[in-house]
C-alpha positions as CSV (number, residue, x, y, z in Angstrom):
1,X,26.7,-40.6,45.9
2,X,29.3,-39.8,43.2
3,X,32.0,-37.3,44.3
4,X,32.3,-34.3,41.9
5,X,35.5,-34.1,39.9
6,X,37.1,-30.6,39.7
7,X,40.0,-29.3,37.6
8,X,42.0,-26.3,38.9
9,X,44.1,-24.5,36.3
10,X,46.4,-21.9,38.0
11,X,49.9,-21.0,37.0
12,X,50.8,-19.6,40.5
13,X,51.9,-22.5,42.7
14,X,50.8,-21.1,46.0
15,X,47.3,-20.1,44.7
16,X,47.0,-23.5,43.0
17,X,47.9,-25.3,46.2
18,X,45.5,-23.2,48.3
19,X,42.6,-23.8,45.9
20,X,43.4,-27.5,45.9
21,X,43.5,-27.7,49.7
22,X,40.2,-25.9,50.1
23,X,38.3,-28.0,47.5
24,X,39.8,-31.3,48.7
25,X,38.8,-30.4,52.3
26,X,35.3,-29.9,51.0
27,X,35.2,-33.5,49.8
28,X,35.8,-33.0,46.0
29,X,38.2,-34.9,43.8
30,X,40.7,-32.3,42.6
31,X,43.2,-32.3,39.8
32,X,45.5,-29.2,39.8
33,X,47.4,-28.1,36.6
34,X,49.6,-25.1,35.8
35,X,48.5,-24.4,32.2
36,X,45.5,-24.4,29.8
37,X,47.4,-26.8,27.5
38,X,47.7,-29.4,30.3
39,X,44.1,-28.9,31.2
40,X,42.8,-29.5,27.7
41,X,44.9,-32.6,27.4
42,X,43.5,-33.9,30.7
43,X,39.9,-33.1,29.6
44,X,40.4,-35.2,26.5
45,X,41.3,-38.2,28.6
46,X,39.1,-37.9,31.7
47,X,35.6,-36.5,32.6
48,X,35.3,-33.5,34.9
49,X,32.2,-31.8,36.2
50,X,33.8,-28.4,36.8
51,X,36.9,-26.4,35.7
52,X,38.2,-23.5,37.8
53,X,40.7,-21.5,35.7
54,X,42.8,-18.4,36.1
55,X,42.1,-15.8,33.5
56,X,45.7,-14.8,32.9
57,X,47.7,-18.0,31.9
58,X,50.9,-18.5,29.9
59,X,50.2,-19.6,26.3
60,X,46.4,-20.2,26.0
61,X,44.6,-17.9,28.4
62,X,41.5,-18.6,30.4
63,X,39.1,-17.1,27.9
64,X,40.5,-19.2,25.0
65,X,40.5,-22.3,27.2
66,X,36.9,-21.7,28.1
67,X,36.0,-21.3,24.4
68,X,37.5,-24.7,23.6
69,X,35.8,-26.3,26.6
70,X,32.4,-25.0,25.4
71,X,33.1,-26.4,21.9
72,X,34.6,-29.8,22.9
73,X,33.0,-30.5,26.4
74,X,29.7,-28.5,26.6
75,X,28.6,-30.3,29.8
76,X,31.6,-29.0,31.8
77,X,30.9,-25.9,33.9
78,X,33.7,-23.2,34.1
79,X,34.4,-20.7,36.9
80,X,37.0,-18.0,36.2
81,X,39.3,-16.8,39.0
82,X,41.6,-13.8,38.4
83,X,43.5,-11.0,40.0
84,X,42.7,-8.8,37.0
85,X,39.1,-8.0,38.0
86,X,37.6,-5.5,35.7
87,X,34.1,-5.1,34.4
88,X,35.1,-5.8,30.8
89,X,36.9,-9.0,31.8
90,X,33.8,-10.1,33.8
91,X,31.5,-9.3,30.9
92,X,33.7,-11.1,28.4
93,X,34.0,-14.2,30.6
94,X,30.3,-14.4,31.1
95,X,29.6,-13.9,27.4
96,X,31.9,-16.8,26.6
97,X,30.0,-19.1,28.9
98,X,31.5,-18.8,32.4
99,X,29.2,-19.9,35.2
100,X,30.6,-17.2,37.5
101,X,33.6,-14.9,38.0
102,X,35.6,-14.6,41.2
103,X,38.2,-11.9,42.0
104,X,41.5,-12.5,43.8
105,X,42.2,-12.7,46.7
106,X,39.6,-15.5,46.8
107,X,37.2,-15.5,49.7
108,X,36.8,-19.1,50.8
109,X,33.1,-18.8,51.6
110,X,32.4,-17.3,48.2
111,X,34.5,-20.0,46.4
112,X,32.6,-22.8,48.2
113,X,29.2,-21.2,47.4
114,X,30.1,-20.7,43.7
115,X,31.4,-24.2,43.4
116,X,28.3,-25.6,45.0
117,X,26.0,-23.6,42.7
118,X,28.1,-24.6,39.6
119,X,27.9,-28.3,40.5
120,X,24.1,-28.0,41.0
121,X,24.0,-26.5,37.5
122,X,26.1,-29.4,36.1
123,X,23.9,-32.0,37.8
124,X,20.8,-30.3,36.4
125,X,22.3,-30.3,32.9
126,X,23.2,-33.9,33.1
127,X,19.7,-34.8,34.3
128,X,18.1,-32.8,31.6
129,X,20.3,-34.6,29.0
130,X,19.4,-38.0,30.4
131,X,15.7,-37.2,30.4
132,X,16.0,-35.8,26.8
133,X,17.2,-39.2,25.8
134,X,14.3,-40.9,27.4
135,X,12.0,-38.5,25.6
136,X,13.7,-39.1,22.3
137,X,13.4,-42.8,22.7
138,X,9.6,-42.5,23.1
139,X,8.9,-39.7,20.6
140,X,8.1,-42.1,17.8
141,X,5.0,-43.5,19.5
142,X,4.3,-41.4,22.5
143,X,3.7,-37.6,22.8
144,X,3.5,-37.3,26.6
145,X,6.6,-36.0,28.4
146,X,7.2,-36.7,32.1
147,X,8.8,-39.2,34.4
148,X,7.1,-38.5,37.7
149,X,5.1,-41.2,39.5
150,X,1.9,-39.4,38.5
151,X,2.9,-39.2,34.8
152,X,4.2,-42.8,34.7
153,X,0.8,-44.0,35.9
154,X,-0.9,-41.8,33.4
155,X,1.1,-43.2,30.5
156,X,0.5,-46.7,31.8
157,X,-3.3,-46.1,31.7
158,X,-3.1,-44.5,28.3
159,X,-1.3,-47.6,27.0
160,X,-4.0,-49.8,28.4
161,X,-6.8,-47.7,27.0
162,X,-5.2,-47.6,23.6
163,X,-5.8,-51.3,23.2
164,X,-9.5,-50.9,24.0
165,X,-12.2,-49.8,21.6
166,X,-14.3,-47.8,24.0
167,X,-14.8,-44.0,24.0
168,X,-12.8,-42.0,26.5
169,X,-13.5,-38.8,28.4
170,X,-10.4,-36.8,29.5
171,X,-10.9,-34.3,32.3
172,X,-8.4,-31.7,33.4
173,X,-7.6,-28.0,33.8
174,X,-6.8,-25.8,30.9
175,X,-3.2,-26.3,29.6
176,X,-2.7,-29.8,31.1
177,X,-2.2,-31.4,27.7
178,X,-5.6,-33.2,27.2
179,X,-5.1,-33.3,23.4
180,X,-1.7,-34.9,23.9
181,X,-3.3,-37.6,26.0
182,X,-5.8,-38.1,23.2
183,X,-3.0,-38.3,20.7
184,X,-1.2,-40.9,22.9
185,X,-4.3,-43.1,22.9
186,X,-4.5,-42.9,19.1
187,X,-0.8,-43.4,18.4
188,X,-0.6,-46.5,20.6
189,X,-3.9,-48.0,19.2
190,X,-4.6,-50.2,16.2
191,X,-5.9,-47.1,14.5
192,X,-2.5,-45.3,14.5
193,X,-2.1,-45.6,10.8
194,X,-5.3,-43.7,10.2
195,X,-6.2,-40.0,10.8
196,X,-6.3,-38.2,14.2
197,X,-8.7,-35.3,13.8
198,X,-9.3,-32.7,16.5
199,X,-12.1,-30.2,16.7
200,X,-12.6,-27.5,19.4
201,X,-16.3,-27.4,20.2
202,X,-16.1,-23.9,21.6
203,X,-14.9,-22.2,18.4
204,X,-17.8,-22.9,16.1
205,X,-21.4,-21.9,15.8
206,X,-23.9,-24.8,15.5
207,X,-24.2,-24.2,11.8
208,X,-20.4,-24.2,11.2
209,X,-20.0,-27.2,13.4
210,X,-22.5,-29.1,11.4
211,X,-20.6,-28.4,8.2
212,X,-17.2,-29.1,9.8
213,X,-18.2,-32.5,11.3
214,X,-20.5,-33.9,8.6
215,X,-19.5,-32.1,5.4
216,X,-22.0,-31.1,2.8
217,X,-23.4,-32.0,-0.6
218,X,-23.2,-29.9,-3.7
219,X,-25.6,-27.0,-3.6
220,X,-26.6,-27.8,0.0
221,X,-26.4,-24.0,0.6
222,X,-25.5,-20.8,-1.3
223,X,-21.9,-21.0,-2.5
224,X,-21.6,-24.8,-2.2
225,X,-20.4,-25.4,-5.7
226,X,-19.2,-28.9,-4.9
227,X,-19.6,-31.5,-2.2
228,X,-17.1,-31.7,0.7
229,X,-16.2,-34.4,3.3
230,X,-16.4,-33.5,6.9
231,X,-14.1,-34.4,9.8
232,X,-16.0,-37.7,10.6
233,X,-15.7,-38.9,7.0
234,X,-12.0,-37.9,6.7
235,X,-11.2,-39.6,10.0
236,X,-13.0,-42.9,9.0
237,X,-11.0,-45.7,10.6
238,X,-9.2,-43.3,12.9
239,X,-9.9,-41.1,16.0
240,X,-11.8,-37.9,16.4
241,X,-11.0,-35.7,19.4
242,X,-13.7,-33.4,20.7
243,X,-12.0,-30.7,22.8
244,X,-14.2,-28.7,25.2
245,X,-17.1,-31.1,24.6
246,X,-19.1,-29.3,27.3
247,X,-19.5,-26.4,24.8
248,X,-21.1,-28.5,22.1
249,X,-24.5,-27.0,21.2
250,X,-27.5,-29.1,22.2
251,X,-28.7,-29.8,18.6
252,X,-25.2,-31.0,17.7
253,X,-25.2,-33.2,20.8
254,X,-28.2,-35.0,19.4
255,X,-26.4,-35.5,16.0
256,X,-23.2,-36.8,17.7
257,X,-25.2,-39.2,19.9
258,X,-26.8,-40.6,16.7
259,X,-23.4,-41.2,15.2
260,X,-22.2,-43.0,18.3
261,X,-25.3,-45.2,18.3
262,X,-25.8,-45.9,14.6
263,X,-22.3,-45.4,13.3
264,X,-23.8,-43.5,10.3
265,X,-24.4,-39.9,9.5
266,X,-25.9,-37.6,6.8
267,X,-24.0,-34.8,5.1
268,X,-25.6,-31.4,5.2
269,X,-28.1,-31.4,2.4
270,X,-27.7,-35.1,1.9
271,X,-30.2,-38.0,2.0
272,X,-27.8,-40.9,1.9
273,X,-26.6,-42.5,5.1
274,X,-22.8,-42.7,5.2
275,X,-21.2,-45.4,7.4
276,X,-18.3,-44.4,9.6
277,X,-15.9,-46.2,11.9
278,X,-14.3,-43.8,14.4
279,X,-13.2,-43.8,17.9
280,X,-14.3,-40.8,19.9
281,X,-12.1,-39.2,22.6
282,X,-13.6,-36.1,24.3
283,X,-12.1,-33.6,26.7
284,X,-13.4,-31.0,29.1
285,X,-12.2,-28.7,31.8
286,X,-15.7,-28.5,33.4
287,X,-17.9,-30.9,35.3
288,X,-20.1,-32.5,32.7
289,X,-22.4,-34.1,35.4
290,X,-23.2,-30.6,36.6
291,X,-24.0,-29.5,33.1
292,X,-26.3,-32.6,32.8
293,X,-28.1,-31.6,36.0
294,X,-28.6,-28.0,34.6
295,X,-30.0,-29.4,31.3
296,X,-27.1,-28.0,29.3
297,X,-25.6,-31.4,28.3
298,X,-27.5,-34.5,27.3
299,X,-27.4,-37.3,29.9
300,X,-27.5,-40.1,27.2
301,X,-24.5,-38.5,25.4
302,X,-22.6,-38.1,28.7
303,X,-22.9,-41.9,29.3
304,X,-21.9,-42.7,25.8
305,X,-18.7,-40.6,26.1
306,X,-17.9,-41.4,29.7
307,X,-17.2,-45.1,29.2
308,X,-13.7,-44.5,30.8
309,X,-12.6,-41.2,32.4
310,X,-9.0,-40.1,32.5
311,X,-7.6,-37.3,34.5
312,X,-4.9,-35.0,33.0
313,X,-3.0,-33.9,36.2
314,X,-2.2,-30.2,36.7
315,X,1.5,-29.3,36.7
316,X,1.5,-28.5,40.4
317,X,0.9,-32.2,41.1
318,X,4.0,-33.3,39.2
319,X,6.5,-30.5,39.7
320,X,9.4,-32.9,39.4
321,X,8.7,-33.0,35.6
322,X,9.4,-29.3,35.2
323,X,13.2,-29.8,34.4
324,X,12.5,-32.4,31.7
325,X,9.7,-30.3,30.3
326,X,12.0,-27.3,30.1
327,X,14.6,-29.4,28.3
328,X,11.9,-30.7,25.9
329,X,10.6,-27.3,25.1
330,X,14.1,-25.8,24.6
331,X,14.7,-28.5,22.0
332,X,11.3,-28.4,20.5
333,X,11.3,-24.6,19.9
334,X,15.0,-24.0,19.3
335,X,15.6,-22.1,16.0
336,X,18.7,-21.1,14.1
337,X,20.5,-18.2,15.9
338,X,19.1,-19.0,19.3
339,X,21.8,-19.8,21.9
340,X,20.0,-21.0,25.0
341,X,20.5,-24.7,25.7
342,X,20.2,-25.0,29.5
343,X,18.5,-23.3,32.5
344,X,20.3,-21.7,35.5
345,X,19.6,-23.2,38.9
346,X,18.2,-19.8,40.1
347,X,15.7,-19.7,37.3
348,X,14.7,-23.3,37.9
349,X,14.2,-22.7,41.6
350,X,11.8,-19.9,40.8
351,X,9.9,-22.0,38.3
352,X,9.8,-25.0,40.7
353,X,8.0,-22.7,43.3
354,X,5.6,-21.1,40.8
355,X,2.0,-22.4,40.9
356,X,1.5,-22.5,37.1
357,X,-2.2,-21.6,36.8
358,X,-1.8,-22.2,33.1
359,X,-0.2,-25.6,33.6
360,X,2.2,-27.1,31.0
361,X,1.0,-24.7,28.3
362,X,2.1,-21.7,30.4
363,X,5.5,-23.3,31.0
364,X,5.9,-23.9,27.3
365,X,5.1,-20.2,26.6
366,X,7.7,-19.1,29.2
367,X,10.4,-21.2,27.6
368,X,9.5,-19.9,24.1
369,X,9.8,-16.3,25.5
370,X,13.2,-17.0,27.0
371,X,14.4,-18.5,23.6
372,X,13.2,-15.4,21.8
373,X,14.7,-12.8,24.2
374,X,17.9,-14.7,25.5
375,X,21.3,-13.7,24.3
376,X,23.5,-16.1,26.3
377,X,23.5,-19.9,26.6
378,X,21.5,-20.2,29.8
379,X,17.9,-19.5,30.7
380,X,18.4,-17.0,33.6
381,X,15.9,-15.4,35.9
382,X,15.9,-12.1,34.0
383,X,14.2,-13.9,31.1
384,X,11.2,-14.8,33.2
385,X,7.9,-12.8,32.7
386,X,7.3,-10.0,35.1
387,X,5.7,-11.3,38.3
388,X,6.8,-14.9,38.3
389,X,10.1,-14.3,40.1
390,X,8.1,-12.4,42.9
391,X,5.9,-15.4,43.7
392,X,6.4,-16.6,47.2
393,X,7.4,-20.3,47.3
394,X,4.9,-22.6,48.9
395,X,5.8,-23.3,52.5
396,X,7.0,-26.9,53.0
397,X,5.2,-29.1,55.5
398,X,7.1,-29.3,58.8
399,X,8.9,-32.6,59.5
400,X,8.4,-34.6,62.7
401,X,11.8,-33.3,63.9
402,X,10.6,-29.7,63.3
403,X,7.5,-30.4,65.3
404,X,9.3,-32.1,68.1
405,X,11.9,-29.3,68.3
406,X,9.2,-26.6,68.4
407,X,7.3,-28.6,71.1
408,X,10.4,-29.0,73.3
409,X,11.2,-25.3,73.0
410,X,7.7,-24.4,74.0
411,X,7.8,-26.7,77.1
412,X,11.2,-25.4,78.2
413,X,9.9,-21.8,77.9
414,X,6.8,-22.7,79.9
415,X,8.8,-24.4,82.7
416,X,11.4,-21.6,82.8
417,X,14.1,-24.0,81.5
418,X,13.6,-26.3,84.5
419,X,14.7,-29.5,82.8
420,X,13.3,-31.8,85.5
421,X,9.8,-30.3,85.2
422,X,10.1,-30.1,81.4
423,X,11.0,-33.8,81.2
424,X,8.0,-34.7,83.3
425,X,5.7,-32.7,81.1
426,X,7.2,-34.3,78.0
427,X,6.9,-37.8,79.5
428,X,10.6,-38.6,79.0
429,X,13.5,-38.9,81.4
430,X,16.0,-36.1,82.1
431,X,18.8,-37.7,80.1
432,X,16.7,-38.1,77.0
433,X,15.6,-34.5,77.3
434,X,19.3,-33.4,77.6
435,X,20.2,-35.4,74.5
436,X,17.4,-33.8,72.5
437,X,18.4,-30.3,73.7
438,X,21.9,-31.0,72.5
439,X,20.6,-32.4,69.2
440,X,18.4,-29.5,68.4
441,X,20.8,-26.8,69.7
442,X,18.2,-25.5,72.2
443,X,20.8,-24.1,74.6
């Protein structure tokens, strides 16, 4: 594990030595300097994770130093320490990008806590930057963002399916990115140079769906002054994505089945069969087999579509992708004038414990909201929608050590702390019990 590098900039010798001693004793690599000018020269030569600077310095002061650090070394976190603790100074320091603000005399516990939090923030920023590079490298041919084991396997499967010619059915909850999975299949396939057309089956009546899919001939209905191609014809050679396929009306299911079987169709009002070469990818958030049993979805169409089934995982099953997704959405939706470029550890902790019923789509909306409302450079908890920060985190499963500790405590209580009797009940010797008592601090 890499040891964090911290720079201390403090013109008072005793204060500088005290800070250096405390941080070195905590296991950090520390460089102590007496002026901002020295600090900036050192930053130009070597990399640091964190700078702790006094506010009142000779020459360049702490605020000016922080401004230069933000401009020249944006990944470096800054903590301000000063004996001139006023509300205006605190506000100014935070507005300029300070991670936190500590008043003198410095309380050692507070210093250690703030340093720990600042380094967590730095590690998070470094990781988001690394993952952004990974995303950027794959953006040209792959729209799926995620590096968790679940998502790596999903992307592997998408790459395999892209080389096949079969139809694909994507299942998953609302907001899991089913259309992005479909786009991935298309972009990695031999059809990638042709059109990718998407249609939501739940947004059209049967009549409008007919016109959208198949197009129409001139004078096919009132107001049809000219013929028009439909989605199938426009997408010839490419891929058509049917979202919410379970809501496709039954009469349209018959027509789609014919297209899949015959590879031809008729325009509305037409009599000439038009050949079409398309790959069909469909998606649903419901159980199509259940709809088949109810008679609401044709069984023959179900089998035609369900050649290969792919699951789009809910966000709760790949929470480790939340930081990279936040970084991706911050970059994707950033507009001129918006200043947020990172997320605070507190806000990330809240989001990591949130169940996300709306999945990735909900996370994207949360990030867009923060960008619109945020005034500083960091996505902080106050920018989260009401209710999210009050969600209780999911209780972690107990470890084996937790279970053993609880069991020993229970046996000791039952035996009135008689260690000989407790050891007999536990099936271990008295020495082993004594060691476990010491290990778990049960006395």
